[in-house]
C-alpha positions as CSV (number, residue, x, y, z in Angstrom):
1,M,64.9,190.0,-30.8
2,T,63.1,188.6,-27.7
3,R,59.9,187.1,-28.5
4,K,56.6,188.6,-26.9
5,I,55.2,186.7,-24.2
6,R,51.8,185.6,-24.8
7,I,49.6,186.9,-22.0
8,A,45.9,185.6,-20.9
9,Y,45.2,189.0,-18.9
10,I,42.1,187.6,-16.8
11,S,40.4,189.6,-14.4
12,L,36.8,189.9,-13.0
13,A,36.4,193.8,-13.6
14,D,36.1,194.9,-17.4
15,P,40.0,196.1,-18.5
16,G,38.6,198.6,-20.9
17,D,36.9,200.4,-18.2
18,R,38.9,203.4,-16.5
19,R,37.2,202.8,-13.4
20,S,37.9,199.2,-12.6
21,W,40.0,199.2,-9.6
22,S,40.6,202.9,-9.6
23,G,42.1,202.8,-13.3
24,G,44.9,200.1,-12.3
25,I,43.3,197.1,-14.2
26,W,43.2,199.2,-17.5
27,S,46.4,200.9,-17.1
28,M,48.0,197.2,-16.4
29,A,46.9,196.0,-19.6
30,R,48.2,198.7,-21.3
31,A,51.6,198.8,-19.4
32,L,51.7,194.9,-20.4
33,E,51.3,195.2,-23.9
34,R,54.0,198.1,-24.3
35,H,56.6,196.1,-22.6
36,A,56.0,192.3,-22.3
37,G,53.7,191.1,-25.3
38,D,50.5,190.3,-26.8
39,V,47.8,190.6,-24.1
40,S,44.5,189.2,-24.8
41,C,42.0,190.3,-21.9
42,L,39.6,187.7,-21.1
43,G,37.4,189.3,-18.7
44,P,35.0,190.8,-17.6
45,V,32.8,187.7,-16.6
46,N,29.0,187.6,-17.6
47,H,27.3,187.0,-14.8
48,Q,29.0,189.7,-12.6
49,R,25.6,191.7,-12.2
50,L,23.8,188.4,-10.6
51,E,26.8,187.9,-8.7
52,Q,27.1,191.6,-7.2
53,K,23.0,191.3,-6.7
54,S,22.8,188.0,-4.7
55,G,26.0,189.1,-2.8
56,K,24.3,192.2,-1.3
57,L,21.3,190.3,-1.0
58,L,23.2,187.4,1.3
59,A,24.9,190.5,3.2
60,S,22.1,192.4,3.8
61,L,20.2,189.3,5.4
62,A,23.1,187.6,7.0
63,Y,23.6,191.4,8.9
64,M,20.0,191.2,9.7
65,A,20.0,187.9,11.3
66,T,23.6,187.5,12.7
67,G,25.1,191.1,13.5
68,K,27.8,189.9,11.5
69,R,28.9,190.3,7.8
70,Y,29.4,188.4,5.1
71,A,31.8,188.8,2.5
72,P,30.5,188.6,-1.0
73,H,33.7,188.8,-3.1
74,H,35.2,185.6,-0.6
75,S,32.6,183.0,-1.8
76,L,33.6,179.5,-2.7
77,F,30.5,179.2,-5.3
78,W,31.4,182.1,-7.1
79,A,35.2,181.3,-7.1
80,R,34.5,178.0,-8.8
81,R,32.0,179.6,-11.4
82,H,34.7,182.3,-12.2
83,A,37.1,179.6,-12.8
84,R,35.0,177.4,-15.2
85,F,34.1,180.6,-17.1
86,F,37.9,181.5,-17.5
87,E,38.6,178.0,-18.4
88,Q,36.5,178.1,-21.0
89,Q,38.2,181.3,-22.1
90,L,41.6,179.6,-22.2
91,V,40.4,176.5,-24.5
92,G,41.9,176.6,-28.1
93,K,44.1,179.6,-27.1
94,K,48.0,179.4,-26.7
95,F,49.1,181.0,-23.8
96,D,52.4,181.6,-22.1
97,I,51.4,182.8,-18.8
98,I,48.4,184.1,-17.3
99,F,48.5,187.5,-15.3
100,A,45.9,187.9,-12.8
101,P,45.1,191.0,-11.0
102,V,42.9,190.8,-7.9
103,A,42.1,187.6,-8.8
104,S,41.7,185.3,-5.7
105,S,38.2,184.7,-6.4
106,I,39.2,183.1,-10.3
107,I,42.7,181.3,-9.5
108,P,42.1,179.0,-6.7
109,F,39.8,176.7,-9.0
110,L,41.3,177.4,-12.5
111,K,42.2,174.1,-13.7
112,T,45.1,175.0,-16.1
113,D,49.3,174.1,-16.5
114,I,50.0,177.9,-17.3
115,P,52.0,179.9,-14.9
116,I,50.1,182.2,-13.2
117,I,51.8,186.1,-12.1
118,S,49.0,187.2,-9.4
119,L,48.7,190.8,-8.4
120,S,46.9,192.7,-5.2
121,D,47.2,194.8,-3.0
122,A,46.5,193.0,0.1
123,T,45.8,189.5,1.2
124,F,42.4,188.6,3.1
125,A,44.6,188.2,6.5
126,A,45.7,192.0,6.0
127,M,42.0,193.3,5.2
128,E,40.4,191.7,8.1
129,G,39.9,193.7,10.9
130,Y,41.1,196.7,8.9
131,Y,38.7,197.7,6.9
132,D,35.1,198.2,8.6
133,N,33.6,195.7,5.8
134,Y,36.4,193.2,7.1
135,S,35.3,193.2,10.5
136,D,32.8,191.2,12.7
137,L,32.5,188.6,9.6
138,L,30.8,185.5,9.6
139,P,32.8,182.5,10.4
140,S,32.2,181.0,7.0
141,S,33.4,184.4,5.6
142,R,36.6,184.3,7.5
143,K,37.0,180.4,6.4
144,A,36.1,180.8,2.6
145,G,38.7,184.2,2.9
146,H,41.4,182.5,4.1
147,E,41.3,179.5,1.9
148,L,40.8,181.5,-1.0
149,E,43.6,183.2,-0.2
150,R,45.7,180.3,0.4
151,R,45.0,178.4,-2.7
152,T,45.5,181.9,-4.8
153,L,49.5,181.8,-3.6
154,E,49.7,178.1,-3.8
155,K,48.8,178.4,-7.6
156,S,50.7,181.8,-8.3
157,A,54.3,181.2,-9.8
158,R,54.9,184.6,-8.9
159,A,53.0,186.9,-6.2
160,V,53.2,190.8,-7.1
161,Y,52.2,193.5,-4.4
162,P,52.7,197.2,-4.5
163,S,53.6,197.4,-0.5
164,P,55.8,195.6,2.2
165,W,52.6,195.2,4.1
166,A,51.2,193.6,1.8
167,A,53.8,191.3,1.0
168,E,54.7,190.5,4.6
169,S,51.0,189.3,5.0
170,A,51.5,186.6,2.4
171,V,54.6,185.7,3.9
172,K,53.7,185.5,7.7
173,D,50.1,184.3,7.2
174,Y,50.4,182.4,4.2
175,A,53.3,180.9,4.6
176,M,54.1,182.0,0.8
177,P,57.7,181.9,0.2
178,R,59.7,185.1,0.1
179,E,61.5,184.6,-3.2
180,L,58.4,183.7,-5.2
181,T,56.9,187.5,-4.0
182,A,57.9,190.6,-5.5
183,V,57.4,194.1,-4.4
184,Y,57.6,197.1,-6.6
185,P,54.9,200.2,-6.8
186,L,51.9,200.7,-9.4
187,G,51.6,203.6,-11.8
188,A,50.0,206.8,-11.8
189,N,46.9,206.5,-13.8
190,L,47.0,209.3,-16.1
191,D,47.0,209.2,-20.2
192,E,49.1,212.2,-20.2
193,P,51.6,213.0,-17.7
194,P,52.3,216.9,-17.4
195,G,55.8,217.8,-18.6
196,R,58.6,217.9,-16.0
197,K,59.7,221.4,-16.9
198,D,56.4,223.0,-16.4
199,V,55.7,221.2,-13.3
200,L,58.9,222.2,-11.8
201,A,58.5,225.5,-13.0
202,K,55.7,226.1,-10.7
203,Q,56.0,228.7,-8.2
204,R,54.4,229.0,-4.5
205,G,52.0,231.2,-4.4
206,A,50.5,233.3,-1.7
207,E,47.6,230.3,-0.4
208,C,48.3,226.8,0.9
209,R,45.9,224.9,-1.9
210,L,45.3,221.5,-0.2
211,L,43.4,218.7,-2.1
212,L,42.0,215.9,-0.9
213,L,41.1,212.9,-3.4
214,G,38.5,209.9,-2.0
215,R,35.2,208.6,-2.2
216,D,34.9,208.0,1.7
217,W,35.0,211.1,3.5
218,E,35.0,209.3,7.0
219,R,37.7,206.6,6.0
220,K,40.0,209.0,4.5
221,G,40.3,211.1,7.2
222,G,38.3,214.1,5.7
223,D,37.5,215.5,9.1
224,I,41.1,215.6,10.0
225,A,41.9,217.3,6.7
226,L,39.3,219.9,7.6
227,D,40.8,220.5,11.2
228,A,43.8,220.9,9.1
229,L,42.6,223.5,7.5
230,R,41.4,225.7,10.1
231,E,44.3,225.1,12.3
232,L,46.3,226.8,9.0
233,L,44.1,229.6,9.1
234,Q,44.8,230.0,12.8
235,L,48.4,230.0,12.5
236,G,47.6,232.9,10.1
237,I,48.7,230.8,6.9
238,P,46.1,231.5,3.9
239,A,44.8,227.9,3.1
240,S,42.4,226.6,1.2
241,L,40.7,222.7,0.6
242,T,39.4,221.0,-2.5
243,V,37.6,217.7,-1.7
244,V,37.1,215.6,-4.7
245,G,35.2,212.0,-4.7
246,C,32.8,212.5,-1.8
247,R,30.3,214.7,-0.4
248,P,30.9,215.7,3.5
249,P,28.3,215.0,6.1
250,D,25.3,217.3,6.2
251,G,26.2,220.3,7.7
252,V,30.0,220.1,7.4
253,V,30.9,223.2,5.7
254,H,33.8,225.9,5.6
255,P,33.9,229.0,3.4
256,R,37.7,228.0,2.6
257,M,36.7,224.1,1.3
258,E,35.2,223.4,-1.9
259,V,33.4,220.1,-2.3
260,V,33.7,218.4,-6.3
261,P,31.6,215.5,-5.5
262,F,32.2,213.3,-8.8
263,V,35.0,213.4,-11.6
264,N,34.0,210.9,-14.3
265,K,37.8,209.8,-15.7
266,N,36.1,208.0,-18.2
267,E,35.2,211.0,-20.1
268,P,37.8,213.6,-21.5
269,A,36.1,216.3,-20.0
270,G,36.4,214.6,-16.0
271,R,40.1,213.7,-17.1
272,L,40.9,217.4,-17.9
273,R,39.3,218.3,-14.8
274,F,41.3,216.2,-12.8
275,R,44.3,217.4,-14.0
276,E,43.3,220.8,-13.4
277,L,42.7,220.2,-9.8
278,L,46.3,218.6,-9.5
279,L,48.0,221.6,-11.6
280,T,46.5,223.9,-9.1
281,S,47.2,222.7,-5.8
282,D,50.4,222.4,-3.9
283,F,50.0,219.7,-1.9
284,L,47.8,216.3,-1.6
285,V,46.3,215.7,1.9
286,L,45.1,212.4,2.7
287,P,44.8,211.4,6.5
288,T,43.5,208.2,5.5
289,R,42.2,205.5,8.6
290,A,42.9,202.7,6.2
291,E,44.6,202.1,2.6
292,C,45.9,199.4,1.0
293,Y,48.3,201.6,-1.6
294,G,46.8,204.9,-2.8
295,Y,47.0,205.3,-6.7
296,V,46.3,208.9,-5.8
297,F,49.8,209.5,-4.2
298,A,51.5,208.5,-7.8
299,E,49.5,210.9,-9.2
300,A,50.0,213.5,-7.3
301,S,53.8,213.0,-7.4
302,A,53.2,212.9,-11.7
303,F,52.2,216.7,-10.7
304,G,55.1,217.5,-8.6
305,L,52.7,217.7,-5.3
306,F,54.1,216.7,-1.9
307,S,52.1,214.0,-0.1
308,F,50.7,214.1,3.5
309,A,49.6,210.9,3.8
310,T,48.7,208.5,7.3
311,D,51.7,205.9,7.8
312,T,49.1,202.7,7.7
313,G,48.8,199.7,5.4
314,G,50.0,199.8,2.2
315,V,50.6,203.6,2.3
316,P,54.5,203.4,2.5
317,G,55.0,201.4,-0.7
318,V,54.1,204.5,-2.8
319,V,54.6,207.8,0.0
320,T,58.3,207.6,1.2
321,D,58.8,209.5,4.1
322,G,61.0,212.8,3.3
323,D,60.8,212.2,-0.2
324,N,57.8,212.6,-2.0
325,G,55.7,213.1,1.1
326,R,55.3,213.0,4.6
327,L,53.9,210.0,6.6
328,L,52.0,211.0,9.7
329,Q,51.1,208.9,12.7
330,L,47.3,207.3,12.8
331,S,46.9,209.5,16.0
332,A,47.7,212.5,14.6
333,G,45.1,215.2,14.8
334,G,44.6,218.5,12.6
335,K,47.2,220.4,14.6
336,E,50.1,218.0,13.9
337,W,48.6,217.9,10.0
338,A,48.6,221.6,10.0
339,E,51.9,221.8,11.6
340,A,53.6,219.5,9.3
341,I,51.8,221.5,6.2
342,A,52.7,224.9,7.2
343,E,56.5,224.0,7.8
344,Q,56.8,222.8,4.3
345,F,55.1,225.4,2.7
346,S,56.4,228.2,4.9
347,D,60.0,227.4,3.6
348,E,60.0,228.4,-0.2
349,E,63.3,226.2,-0.4
350,R,61.9,223.2,1.0
351,Y,58.6,223.6,-1.0
352,K,60.9,223.6,-4.3
353,T,62.8,220.5,-3.0
354,G,59.4,218.6,-2.0
355,R,58.0,219.1,-5.6
356,L,61.6,218.1,-7.1
357,H,61.3,214.8,-5.0
358,A,57.9,214.4,-5.7
359,R,58.1,214.2,-9.7
360,N,61.5,212.4,-9.6
361,A,59.6,209.8,-7.7
362,F,56.8,209.4,-10.4
363,D,59.7,209.8,-12.9
364,Q,61.7,206.8,-11.2
365,R,59.3,204.5,-10.0
366,L,55.7,205.8,-9.7
367,N,54.8,205.4,-13.7
368,W,53.3,202.4,-15.4
369,D,56.4,202.0,-18.0
370,A,58.4,201.2,-14.9
371,W,55.9,198.8,-13.5
372,G,55.6,197.1,-17.0
373,I,59.5,196.5,-17.6
374,R,59.5,195.0,-14.0
375,T,56.4,192.9,-14.6
376,A,58.1,191.8,-18.0
377,E,61.0,190.6,-16.2
378,I,59.6,188.4,-13.8
379,M,57.4,186.9,-16.4
380,R,60.6,185.9,-18.2
381,E,62.3,184.6,-14.9
382,V,58.8,182.5,-14.7
383,L,59.0,181.2,-18.1
384,A,62.9,180.3,-17.9
385,E,62.1,178.4,-14.5
386,I,59.8,176.0,-16.0
387,R,61.7,175.6,-19.6
């Protein structure tokens, strides 16, 4: 019998909070418990509120004074303080390996002989200029961000990424040896995925029901999704759009658009509401302008929803064009989105095949058990190398 791996799970966020990193921090801890070994969660840090408040203040002052952005999550001061906190957590305990998700502000100055497996959905280099809050950065923030990323990768026995986009940046921008990177998707953050038979038994209805999930209307391409709705109606296809997680700008309304501003998945009622929304939709539509990964695509696949997404960032790591979804170019407007959706919806056989492929993608690769099994394999590889 294979001995359980003793895992120190290091995270700034609370692994017990289902909202941390869109649910991924919580789900990874559970998956490692099922498939890898004994997991000791050593986070969150006890000074997180102070860090957040000071970061916001510094960012505001920096922007007023210089017109440049300060990156509060890439601070050498706080990285050193985080490292000291977790060093104290490790004292007197025996671990085989450290698993550190989204930890480029912990690992760089962490003093330990325990091998580290880091995980992130992007590098600092990939984010810079890609997301708005990583544009026009202060020179000091740029320097700190790159230094922390470089140090993180230098100290990682393996660096795990959910997309080729992120992994390629680690290799090209920070000279991370390709053989020390691993690329495989993250899972769907669902307590109880619907049954496969129930998902595949769903029939196409008369109305094409579109679902957009996201917190940022502008970045998620809400205006394009709404344009697509209008175009579908112009094509004579009965359609509706449900927007979940954000509010459109004032005055942006449509009689066929419903807005659900917030669903709290920490509460049973919120998880039930989220489930109902996915069960009653036909397609996930997310014309995102920038995206490091997108858990919602994995969750949509669990419910047999064929996803329409933008071919950008880490999205191709979870949505495979022509399989569990369709990838459109960043330049595509509402008309092109509507035409792609209409093509998938109007052909009943294509609609059924899309649902089948989406669910297959979830069953085979977009679930946390598949992720946990692969991560456990990597942990054993690392431990075998140091013996």
